[in-house]
DSSP file (Angstrom, degrees, kcal/mol; ACC not computed):
  #  RESIDUE AA STRUCTURE BP1 BP2  ACC     N-H-->O    O-->H-N    N-H-->O    O-->H-N    TCO  KAPPA ALPHA  PHI   PSI    X-CA   Y-CA   Z-CA
    1    1 A M              0   0    0      0, 0.0     2,-0.1     0, 0.0     0, 0.0   0.000 360.0 360.0 360.0 134.0   10.1    6.2   31.9
    2    2 A H     >  -     0   0    0      1,-0.1     4,-2.2     4,-0.0     3,-0.4  -0.394 360.0-111.5 -76.1 154.2    6.4    6.9   32.3
    3    3 A E  H  > S+     0   0    0      1,-0.2     4,-2.7     2,-0.2     5,-0.2   0.862 116.9  54.7 -55.0 -39.7    4.2    7.3   29.2
    4    4 A N  H  > S+     0   0    0      2,-0.2     4,-2.1     1,-0.2    -1,-0.2   0.891 108.3  48.4 -64.8 -38.4    3.6   11.1   29.9
    5    5 A E  H  > S+     0   0    0     -3,-0.4     4,-2.0     2,-0.2    -1,-0.2   0.907 112.3  48.7 -66.7 -41.7    7.4   11.7   30.0
    6    6 A I  H  X S+     0   0    0     -4,-2.2     4,-2.7     1,-0.2     5,-0.2   0.923 109.6  53.3 -61.7 -44.2    7.9    9.8   26.8
    7    7 A S  H  X S+     0   0    0     -4,-2.7     4,-2.7     1,-0.2    -2,-0.2   0.903 107.3  50.9 -58.2 -43.9    5.0   11.7   25.2
    8    8 A E  H  X S+     0   0    0     -4,-2.1     4,-2.2     2,-0.2    -1,-0.2   0.908 111.8  47.3 -60.9 -42.6    6.7   15.0   26.2
    9    9 A K  H  X S+     0   0    0     -4,-2.0     4,-2.1     2,-0.2    -2,-0.2   0.907 112.2  48.7 -67.6 -41.7   10.0   13.9   24.6
   10   10 A V  H  X S+     0   0    0     -4,-2.7     4,-2.8     2,-0.2     5,-0.2   0.926 111.0  51.3 -63.1 -44.3    8.3   12.7   21.4
   11   11 A N  H  X S+     0   0    0     -4,-2.7     4,-2.5     1,-0.2    -2,-0.2   0.908 108.9  51.3 -58.7 -42.5    6.4   16.0   21.2
   12   12 A G  H  X S+     0   0    0     -4,-2.2     4,-2.0     2,-0.2    -1,-0.2   0.904 111.0  47.7 -61.3 -41.6    9.6   17.9   21.6
   13   13 A C  H  X S+     0   0    0     -4,-2.1     4,-2.1     2,-0.2    -2,-0.2   0.919 111.8  49.9 -64.2 -44.1   11.2   15.9   18.8
   14   14 A A  H  X S+     0   0    0     -4,-2.8     4,-2.6     1,-0.2    -2,-0.2   0.883 108.7  52.8 -63.7 -38.5    8.2   16.5   16.5
   15   15 A I  H  X S+     0   0    0     -4,-2.5     4,-2.8     2,-0.2    -1,-0.2   0.913 107.8  51.4 -63.5 -42.4    8.3   20.2   17.2
   16   16 A E  H  X S+     0   0    0     -4,-2.0     4,-1.9     2,-0.2    -2,-0.2   0.914 111.5  47.3 -60.9 -42.6   12.0   20.3   16.2
   17   17 A V  H  X S+     0   0    0     -4,-2.1     4,-2.4     2,-0.2     5,-0.4   0.929 113.5  47.9 -63.3 -45.0   11.2   18.5   12.9
   18   18 A H  H  X S+     0   0    0     -4,-2.6     4,-2.6     1,-0.2    -2,-0.2   0.884 109.1  53.4 -65.9 -39.2    8.2   20.8   12.2
   19   19 A K  H  < S+     0   0    0     -4,-2.8    -1,-0.2     1,-0.2    -2,-0.2   0.904 114.4  42.8 -59.5 -41.4   10.3   24.0   13.0
   20   20 A A  H  < S+     0   0    0     -4,-1.9    -2,-0.2    -5,-0.2    -1,-0.2   0.869 131.2  20.1 -74.6 -37.5   12.9   22.8   10.5
   21   21 A L  H  < S-     0   0    0     -4,-2.4    -3,-0.2    -5,-0.1    -2,-0.2   0.761  86.6-156.8-107.0 -30.6   10.6   21.6    7.7
   22   22 A G     <  -     0   0    0     -4,-2.6     3,-0.4    -5,-0.4    90,-0.1  -0.151  40.2 -47.7  73.1-178.0    7.2   23.3    8.2
   23   23 A P  S    S+     0   0    0      0, 0.0    87,-0.2     0, 0.0    57,-0.0  -0.329 101.7  64.9 -81.9 167.9    4.0   21.8    6.8
   24   24 A G  S    S+     0   0    0      1,-0.3     2,-0.1    -2,-0.1    86,-0.1   0.369  70.3 109.6 107.7  -4.7    3.4   20.6    3.3
   25   25 A L  S    S-     0   0    0     -3,-0.4    -1,-0.3     1,-0.1     2,-0.1  -0.441  74.3 -83.4 -97.3 175.1    5.6   17.6    2.9
   26   26 A L    >>  -     0   0    0     -2,-0.1     4,-1.4     1,-0.1     3,-0.8  -0.424  34.7-117.7 -75.1 152.0    4.8   13.9    2.6
   27   27 A E  H 3> S+     0   0    0      1,-0.2     4,-2.4     2,-0.2     5,-0.2   0.858 113.3  61.7 -55.6 -38.2    4.2   11.8    5.8
   28   28 A S  H 3> S+     0   0    0      1,-0.2     4,-2.1     2,-0.2    -1,-0.2   0.834 100.8  52.9 -62.3 -32.9    7.2    9.6    4.9
   29   29 A V  H <> S+     0   0    0     -3,-0.8     4,-2.3     2,-0.2    -1,-0.2   0.926 110.1  47.2 -67.0 -45.0    9.5   12.6    5.1
   30   30 A Y  H  X S+     0   0    0     -4,-1.4     4,-2.9     1,-0.2     5,-0.2   0.878 110.1  54.1 -64.4 -36.6    8.3   13.5    8.6
   31   31 A E  H  X S+     0   0    0     -4,-2.4     4,-2.3     2,-0.2    -2,-0.2   0.937 109.7  46.5 -62.4 -46.7    8.7    9.9    9.6
   32   32 A E  H  X S+     0   0    0     -4,-2.1     4,-2.0     1,-0.2    -2,-0.2   0.930 116.3  44.6 -60.5 -45.8   12.3    9.8    8.5
   33   33 A C  H  X S+     0   0    0     -4,-2.3     4,-2.4     2,-0.2    -2,-0.2   0.884 111.9  51.2 -69.8 -39.0   13.1   13.0   10.2
   34   34 A L  H  X S+     0   0    0     -4,-2.9     4,-2.8     2,-0.2     5,-0.2   0.899 108.9  52.4 -65.3 -38.8   11.3   12.2   13.4
   35   35 A A  H  X S+     0   0    0     -4,-2.3     4,-2.2    -5,-0.2    -2,-0.2   0.929 110.8  47.6 -60.0 -45.2   13.1    8.9   13.6
   36   36 A A  H  X S+     0   0    0     -4,-2.0     4,-2.1     1,-0.2    -2,-0.2   0.901 113.8  47.1 -63.2 -41.4   16.4   10.7   13.3
   37   37 A E  H  X S+     0   0    0     -4,-2.4     4,-1.6     2,-0.2    -2,-0.2   0.908 112.1  48.7 -69.6 -41.9   15.5   13.3   15.9
   38   38 A M  H  <>S+     0   0    0     -4,-2.8     5,-2.6     1,-0.2     4,-0.3   0.899 111.8  50.3 -64.8 -38.7   14.2   10.7   18.4
   39   39 A E  H ><5S+     0   0    0     -4,-2.2     3,-1.4    -5,-0.2    -2,-0.2   0.919 108.8  51.6 -63.1 -43.4   17.4    8.7   17.9
   40   40 A A  H 3<5S+     0   0    0     -4,-2.1    -1,-0.2     1,-0.3    -2,-0.2   0.809 109.2  51.5 -63.0 -29.6   19.5   11.8   18.5
   41   41 A Q  T 3<5S-     0   0    0     -4,-1.6    -1,-0.3    -5,-0.1    -2,-0.2   0.430 119.6-110.8 -88.4   0.5   17.6   12.4   21.7
   42   42 A G  T < 5 +     0   0    0     -3,-1.4     2,-0.3    -4,-0.3    -3,-0.2   0.652  64.8 149.6  83.0  15.6   18.3    8.9   22.9
   43   43 A L      < -     0   0    0     -5,-2.6     2,-0.4    -6,-0.2    -1,-0.3  -0.653  41.1-136.6 -82.5 137.6   14.7    7.5   22.6
   44   44 A R        +     0   0    0     -2,-0.3    27,-3.5     2,-0.0     2,-0.3  -0.760  36.9 158.1 -90.4 138.3   14.3    3.8   21.8
   45   45 A F  E     -A   70   0A   0     -2,-0.4     2,-0.4    25,-0.3    25,-0.2  -0.993  37.9-135.2-155.9 160.2   11.7    3.0   19.2
   46   46 A E  E     -A   69   0A   0     23,-2.0    23,-1.8    -2,-0.3     2,-0.4  -0.961  25.5-145.0-115.0 139.0   10.5    0.5   16.6
   47   47 A R  E    S+A   68   0A   0     -2,-0.4    21,-0.2     1,-0.2    20,-0.2  -0.820  73.8   1.5-105.8 145.4    9.3    1.8   13.2
   48   48 A Q  E    S-     0   0A   0     19,-2.1    -1,-0.2    -2,-0.4    19,-0.2   0.890  82.2-172.2  49.9  48.1    6.5    0.3   11.1
   49   49 A K  E     -A   66   0A   0     17,-1.4    17,-2.6    -3,-0.3    -1,-0.2  -0.555  25.3-113.9 -74.1 128.4    5.7   -2.2   13.8
   50   50 A P  E     -A   65   0A   0      0, 0.0    15,-0.3     0, 0.0    -1,-0.1  -0.337  21.2-144.4 -61.6 142.1    3.1   -4.8   12.7
   51   51 A V        -     0   0    0     13,-2.7    13,-0.4     2,-0.0    11,-0.3  -0.931  16.1-143.2-109.7 108.4   -0.2   -4.6   14.6
   52   52 A P        -     0   0    0      0, 0.0     2,-0.5     0, 0.0     9,-0.1  -0.478   6.4-151.9 -73.8 141.2   -1.6   -8.1   15.0
   53   53 A V  E     -E   60   0B   0      7,-1.4     7,-3.8    -2,-0.2     2,-0.5  -0.965   9.7-165.8-112.1 123.8   -5.4   -8.5   14.7
   54   54 A V  E     +E   59   0B   0     -2,-0.5     2,-0.5     5,-0.2     5,-0.2  -0.948   8.8 177.5-114.1 123.8   -6.8  -11.4   16.7
   55   55 A F  E >  S-E   58   0B   0      3,-2.6     3,-1.5    -2,-0.5    -2,-0.0  -0.981  73.4 -16.5-127.9 119.3  -10.3  -12.6   16.0
   56   56 A R  T 3  S-     0   0    0     -2,-0.5    -1,-0.1     1,-0.3     3,-0.1   0.914 128.5 -52.9  52.1  47.6  -11.8  -15.5   17.8
   57   57 A K  T 3  S+     0   0    0      1,-0.2     2,-0.6    -3,-0.1    -1,-0.3   0.576 113.7 120.6  66.9  12.6   -8.3  -16.6   19.0
   58   58 A V  E <   -E   55   0B   0     -3,-1.5    -3,-2.6     2,-0.0     2,-0.6  -0.935  59.3-140.2-108.9 122.2   -7.1  -16.5   15.4
   59   59 A K  E     -E   54   0B   0     -2,-0.6     2,-0.4    -5,-0.2    -5,-0.2  -0.709  21.6-160.2 -83.2 121.7   -4.1  -14.2   14.7
   60   60 A L  E     -E   53   0B   0     -7,-3.8    -7,-1.4    -2,-0.6     2,-1.1  -0.836  17.2-143.1-105.8 137.6   -4.6  -12.5   11.4
   61   61 A D        +     0   0    0     -2,-0.4    -2,-0.0     1,-0.2    -7,-0.0  -0.805  34.9 158.8 -97.6  93.6   -1.9  -10.9    9.3
   62   62 A C        -     0   0    0     -2,-1.1    -1,-0.2   -11,-0.3    -2,-0.0   0.434  56.9-112.6 -98.2  -1.2   -3.9   -7.9    7.9
   63   63 A G        +     0   0    0      1,-0.3     2,-0.2    -3,-0.1    -2,-0.1   0.602  61.5 152.4  83.4  10.6   -0.9   -5.8    7.1
   64   64 A Y        -     0   0    0    -13,-0.4   -13,-2.7   -14,-0.0     2,-0.3  -0.553  18.3-179.6 -75.9 140.5   -1.6   -3.0    9.7
   65   65 A R  E     -A   50   0A   0    -15,-0.3     2,-0.4    -2,-0.2   -17,-0.1  -0.998  22.1-140.4-140.0 142.5    1.5   -1.2   10.9
   66   66 A V  E     -A   49   0A   0    -17,-2.6   -17,-1.4    -2,-0.3   -18,-0.2  -0.822  21.1-129.6 -99.4 143.0    1.9    1.6   13.4
   67   67 A D  E    S-     0   0A   0     -2,-0.4   -19,-2.1   -19,-0.2     2,-0.3   0.933  82.6  -1.9 -59.2 -49.5    4.5    4.3   12.6
   68   68 A F  E     -AB  47  76A   0      8,-1.9     8,-2.7   -21,-0.2     2,-0.5  -0.998  44.7-163.2-143.6 145.6    6.4    4.1   15.9
   69   69 A V  E     -AB  46  75A   0    -23,-1.8   -23,-2.0    -2,-0.3     2,-0.5  -0.982  29.8-155.6-119.7 116.3    6.3    2.4   19.3
   70   70 A V  E >>  -AB  45  74A   0      4,-3.1     3,-2.4    -2,-0.5     4,-2.1  -0.805  67.2 -14.1-102.9 129.6    8.5    4.5   21.5
   71   71 A E  T 34 S-     0   0    0    -27,-3.5    -1,-0.2    -2,-0.5   -26,-0.1   0.776 114.2 -77.1  53.4  29.5   10.2    3.0   24.6
   72   72 A E  T 34 S+     0   0    0     -3,-0.4    -1,-0.3   -28,-0.2     3,-0.1   0.615 129.0  71.4  60.8  15.1    7.9    0.0   24.2
   73   73 A K  T <4 S+     0   0    0     -3,-2.4    30,-0.7     1,-0.2    29,-0.7   0.675  80.5  59.3-129.4 -31.5    5.1    2.1   25.7
   74   74 A V  E  <  -Bc  70 103A   0     -4,-2.1    -4,-3.1    27,-0.1     2,-0.4  -0.919  61.2-145.8-119.5 128.5    3.7    4.9   23.4
   75   75 A I  E     -Bc  69 104A   0     28,-2.3    30,-2.9    -2,-0.5     2,-0.5  -0.718  15.7-167.1 -84.8 134.7    2.2    4.5   20.0
   76   76 A V  E     -Bc  68 105A   0     -8,-2.7    -8,-1.9    -2,-0.4     2,-0.5  -0.978   6.0-177.4-128.3 120.0    3.0    7.3   17.6
   77   77 A E  E     - c   0 106A   0     28,-3.0    30,-2.7    -2,-0.5     2,-0.3  -0.967  13.3-151.7-117.1 130.0    1.0    7.6   14.3
   78   78 A L  E     + c   0 107A   0     -2,-0.5     2,-0.3    28,-0.2    30,-0.2  -0.747  15.1 176.7-104.9 148.2    1.9   10.4   11.9
   79   79 A K  E     - c   0 108A   0     28,-2.5    30,-2.8    -2,-0.3    31,-0.2  -0.956  22.3-163.3-140.3 159.8   -0.3   12.2    9.3
   80   80 A A        +     0   0    0     -2,-0.3     2,-0.3    28,-0.2   -53,-0.2  -0.582  46.4 133.8-141.0  73.3    0.2   15.0    6.9
   81   81 A L        -     0   0    0      1,-0.1    29,-0.2    -2,-0.1     3,-0.2  -0.896  61.4-132.3-127.7 150.5   -3.4   16.0    6.1
   82   82 A D  S    S+     0   0    0     -2,-0.3     2,-0.4     1,-0.3    -1,-0.1   0.944 103.3  15.0 -61.9 -48.2   -5.4   19.2    5.8
   83   83 A I  S    S-     0   0    0     -3,-0.1    -1,-0.3     0, 0.0    -3,-0.1  -0.997  76.1-140.7-131.7 127.6   -8.1   17.7    8.0
   84   84 A V        -     0   0    0     -2,-0.4     5,-0.1    -3,-0.2    24,-0.0  -0.789  25.4-132.1 -88.8 115.1   -7.7   14.6   10.1
   85   85 A P    >>  -     0   0    0      0, 0.0     3,-2.0     0, 0.0     4,-0.6  -0.350  18.6-116.2 -65.2 147.3  -10.9   12.5    9.8
   86   86 A P  H >> S+     0   0    0      0, 0.0     4,-1.6     0, 0.0     3,-0.7   0.787 111.8  68.9 -54.3 -29.6  -12.4   11.3   13.1
   87   87 A V  H 3> S+     0   0    0      1,-0.2     4,-2.3     2,-0.2     5,-0.1   0.785  90.0  63.2 -63.1 -24.9  -11.8    7.7   12.1
   88   88 A M  H <> S+     0   0    0     -3,-2.0     4,-2.0     2,-0.2    -1,-0.2   0.877 101.9  49.4 -66.4 -37.1   -8.0    8.3   12.3
   89   89 A Y  H <X S+     0   0    0     -3,-0.7     4,-2.2    -4,-0.6    -2,-0.2   0.914 111.5  49.1 -65.9 -42.4   -8.4    8.9   16.1
   90   90 A A  H  X S+     0   0    0     -4,-1.6     4,-2.4     1,-0.2    -2,-0.2   0.880 107.9  55.2 -63.1 -38.1  -10.4    5.7   16.4
   91   91 A Q  H  X S+     0   0    0     -4,-2.3     4,-2.5     2,-0.2    -1,-0.2   0.919 107.9  47.8 -61.5 -44.6   -7.7    3.9   14.4
   92   92 A V  H  X S+     0   0    0     -4,-2.0     4,-2.7     2,-0.2    -1,-0.2   0.911 110.7  51.5 -64.9 -41.5   -5.0    5.0   16.8
   93   93 A L  H  X S+     0   0    0     -4,-2.2     4,-2.3     2,-0.2    -1,-0.2   0.907 109.9  50.2 -60.5 -40.9   -7.1    4.0   19.8
   94   94 A T  H  X S+     0   0    0     -4,-2.4     4,-3.0     2,-0.2    -2,-0.2   0.918 110.4  49.4 -63.1 -43.6   -7.6    0.6   18.2
   95   95 A Y  H  X S+     0   0    0     -4,-2.5     4,-2.3     2,-0.2    -2,-0.2   0.918 109.8  52.0 -60.0 -43.7   -3.8    0.3   17.7
   96   96 A V  H  <>S+     0   0    0     -4,-2.7     5,-2.9     1,-0.2    -2,-0.2   0.918 114.2  43.1 -59.2 -44.6   -3.2    1.2   21.3
   97   97 A R  H ><5S+     0   0    0     -4,-2.3     3,-1.2     3,-0.2    -2,-0.2   0.927 113.1  50.3 -69.2 -45.0   -5.7   -1.5   22.5
   98   98 A L  H 3<5S+     0   0    0     -4,-3.0    -2,-0.2     1,-0.3    -1,-0.2   0.838 115.4  43.3 -64.3 -32.6   -4.4   -4.2   20.1
   99   99 A L  T 3<5S-     0   0    0     -4,-2.3    -1,-0.3    -5,-0.2    -2,-0.2   0.388 112.2-122.9 -92.4   3.3   -0.8   -3.6   21.1
  100  100 A D  T < 5 +     0   0    0     -3,-1.2     2,-0.2    -4,-0.2    -3,-0.2   0.914  62.0 141.3  56.5  49.6   -1.9   -3.4   24.8
  101  101 A K      < -     0   0    0     -5,-2.9    -1,-0.2    -6,-0.1   -27,-0.1  -0.658  51.1-140.5-111.5 171.7   -0.5    0.1   25.4
  102  102 A R  S    S+     0   0    0    -29,-0.7    21,-2.5    -2,-0.2     2,-0.4   0.561  78.5  40.3-110.0 -11.7   -1.9    3.0   27.4
  103  103 A L  E     +cD  74 122A   0    -30,-0.7   -28,-2.3    19,-0.2     2,-0.4  -0.995  53.2 179.6-145.6 136.2   -1.1    6.0   25.3
  104  104 A G  E     -cD  75 121A   0     17,-2.7    17,-3.1    -2,-0.4     2,-0.5  -0.972  13.0-152.2-129.3 149.1   -1.1    6.9   21.6
  105  105 A L  E     -cD  76 120A   0    -30,-2.9   -28,-3.0    -2,-0.4     2,-0.6  -0.983   1.1-162.4-120.4 130.5   -0.1   10.1   19.9
  106  106 A L  E     -cD  77 119A   0     13,-2.6    13,-2.2    -2,-0.5     2,-0.6  -0.959  16.0-170.6-108.1 114.6   -1.6   11.2   16.6
  107  107 A I  E     -cD  78 118A   0    -30,-2.7   -28,-2.5    -2,-0.6     2,-0.6  -0.928   8.7-166.9-114.9 117.2    0.7   13.8   15.1
  108  108 A N  E     -c   79   0A   0      9,-2.9   -28,-0.2    -2,-0.6     3,-0.1  -0.905   3.9-171.9-104.0 115.2   -0.5   15.8   12.1
  109  109 A F        +     0   0    0    -30,-2.8     2,-1.3    -2,-0.6   -29,-0.2   0.547  67.0  88.9 -83.0  -7.3    2.4   17.7   10.5
  110  110 A H  S    S+     0   0    0    -31,-0.2     2,-0.3   -29,-0.2    -1,-0.2  -0.315  70.6  94.4 -91.4  55.4    0.2   19.6    8.0
  111  111 A V  S    S-     0   0    0     -2,-1.3     3,-0.2    -3,-0.1     6,-0.1  -0.930  78.2-124.4-136.5 159.0   -0.6   22.5   10.4
  112  112 A E  S    S+     0   0    0     -2,-0.3     2,-0.5     1,-0.3    -1,-0.1   0.885 105.3  33.3 -73.1 -37.7    1.0   25.9   11.0
  113  113 A Q  S >  S-     0   0    0      1,-0.1     3,-2.0    -3,-0.1     4,-0.3  -0.973  76.6-148.7-122.3 117.0    1.6   25.3   14.7
  114  114 A L  G >  S+     0   0    0     -2,-0.5     3,-2.5     1,-0.3     4,-0.4   0.800  92.1  69.1 -59.8 -32.5    2.4   21.7   15.6
  115  115 A T  G >  S+     0   0    0      1,-0.3     3,-0.6     2,-0.2    -1,-0.3   0.795  98.0  54.3 -58.1 -25.0    0.9   21.9   19.0
  116  116 A K  G <  S+     0   0    0     -3,-2.0    -1,-0.3     1,-0.2    -2,-0.2   0.577 105.1  55.0 -81.2  -9.8   -2.5   22.1   17.2
  117  117 A G  G <  S+     0   0    0     -3,-2.5    -9,-2.9    -4,-0.3     2,-0.5   0.336  87.2  93.3-104.8   6.7   -1.7   18.9   15.3
  118  118 A V  E <   -D  107   0A   0     -3,-0.6     2,-0.4    -4,-0.4   -11,-0.2  -0.885  48.5-178.7-107.2 128.0   -1.0   16.6   18.3
  119  119 A K  E     -D  106   0A   0    -13,-2.2   -13,-2.6    -2,-0.5     2,-0.4  -0.990  16.5-146.1-126.2 126.0   -3.8   14.5   19.8
  120  120 A R  E     -D  105   0A   0     -2,-0.4     2,-0.5   -15,-0.2   -15,-0.2  -0.750  11.1-166.2 -88.6 134.6   -3.3   12.2   22.8
  121  121 A I  E     -D  104   0A   0    -17,-3.1   -17,-2.7    -2,-0.4     2,-0.3  -0.979  11.8-162.8-124.2 117.4   -5.3    9.0   22.8
  122  122 A V  E     -D  103   0A   0     -2,-0.5     2,-0.3   -19,-0.2   -19,-0.2  -0.730  19.5-172.7-109.3 151.4   -5.4    7.2   26.1
  123  123 A N  S    S-     0   0    0    -21,-2.5    -2,-0.0    -2,-0.3   -20,-0.0  -0.818  82.0 -34.6-139.5  93.3   -6.4    3.7   27.2
  124  124 A N  S    S+     0   0    0     -2,-0.3     2,-0.4     1,-0.2   -21,-0.1   0.856  85.3 168.9  61.0  37.5   -6.5    3.3   31.0
  125  125 A L              0   0    0    -23,-0.3    -1,-0.2     1,-0.1    -3,-0.1  -0.684 360.0 360.0 -83.7 132.7   -3.6    5.8   31.5
  126  126 A V              0   0    0     -2,-0.4    -1,-0.1     0, 0.0    -2,-0.0   0.387 360.0 360.0-101.1 360.0   -3.1    6.8   35.2
C-alpha cells in the first residue's frame, strides 16, 4: 500500500473518531479510539514506537516516541490543542526523518472540523 493510500485510510479513521467524540478530550482518549478504529479497518500499526536519536554514530535513548507508525510507512502524531505551535510540525518532520519514512500526519482533534486539523508532512514523497 502506498503512503497516500495509508494516509487516506488513517484520515478516514480519525474522522470517524472525531464524529463520535468531538473536540475537547485528552489526546490519550483519541489515541485509544484511533487505535481501535484503525484495527477495525484492518490497518497494521505500532503504538508509542521509540524514535532513536543518533548523534555522531552514537544511538541515544532520549525517550522520544511517535504515537503511531501505520503499515510501517506513515508516522501519525496526535494532538488535542487549541493552537498547534509550528515546532510541532517540525517535530513530526524530524520523526519522519529519524525513522526514515516519507510521510507523517499531524492530527489535531481539538477542532470543530477534523479536516482542518490534519497536516501532511512529507519527506521525499513521490
